[in-house]
C-alpha positions, 0 to 999 in steps of 0.5 A: 406697638399694636395699638398703633398698628390699628391705628394707622391701618383704618387711616390708609383704609379710609385715605385708600376709599378716598383715592378710587373714589376720586379718581373715578368721578368724572372731573366737570370740564367746562363746556366749550362754546360755539367754535367757529370751524370750518362749514363744509355746507358753504355753497360756491356761490362766489364768482369773483374775488372782491380785489383783483383777479387772484390777490394774493392771501397774506394771511388766511383762515384761522378758527378759534377753538372757542368764540372769545379764542385767538384765531383769524376770522377771516382771511387778508388779500393784498390790496393797494389803497384805494383799490375797488372791493367787489361784492363777490356775488348778489345780495344786500348790504345789512350793514356799511359805515365805521365800526371802532375807527374802520370801514365795514360793509357787510352783504347779506347773500342772496339765497343763503343764511350767509354774510360776507364783510369787508374792512378797511374800505371806504363804503359806496353803499348804503344799508339796503342795496341790492348789489350784482356780483363784482358790483363795487361796492367800496374802496381799499382804506389807507390805513386802518388793516392790520396787515404790514402792507394796504389788505381787504380782511373778507369775513364770512358768517353763518349767524354767528359763527365764522367760516372761512370765505375763501370756500365760496369760490369754487374750485377753477376761481380759487385754484385754476389759471387761464385756460390754454388751448394745448396742440392735437397730436395726429390729426391732419388740419383742415 
C-alpha cells in the first residue's frame, strides 16, 4: 500500500506542474488582417449625392472584422434604372469598365488619398478623364445588383482599406433638410 501511494504522488505533482505551465503560457492568437474600419480622418469633400438629391439608403456600411470577413463594404442607394450617377467630388477616373459582369466606375478624389466607386453602372467616362462634382459619370444598370430593387452600390477606399462613403458627405448634406424661414416675433414690418 505504501509503495502504491508513493507512486501516485510524483504523477500528481507532474500533472500539477504541467497544468501550471499550460495556464501560464499565453496561447498564441492569429494576428487579424487589416480590418475595414471607420476612419475619422475622411474629409467631408463631397458636395452631392451620387444619385438623386437625398436617396434612400437601402443597406448601410457594415465593416468586416478582417479583410476577408463578412460585411458590406459600401452603401446601397435606391436609384431607378437609367438614373444618372454623378461624381460626389472632383477627381480623375481610375477605372471605367466591367468587373465580374457589372459596370464599375472608380474615381480618385482630388487632393486626397481616397477612391470612390459606383456599381452596377453603365460608364459614360473613360479612365483618365477629369470629373467635377455633380458631373454624370454613368447611368444605373437595370440588373447586376445585389439589392432587391435597382440601386447603386457606392464604395470608398483608402489604399486597401474600405471606409464608409457617407463620411464623405458634410453634415448639412447628410442630415439637413431644406432651409426654412421662420417669422421674427416682436419686430415691426417695414
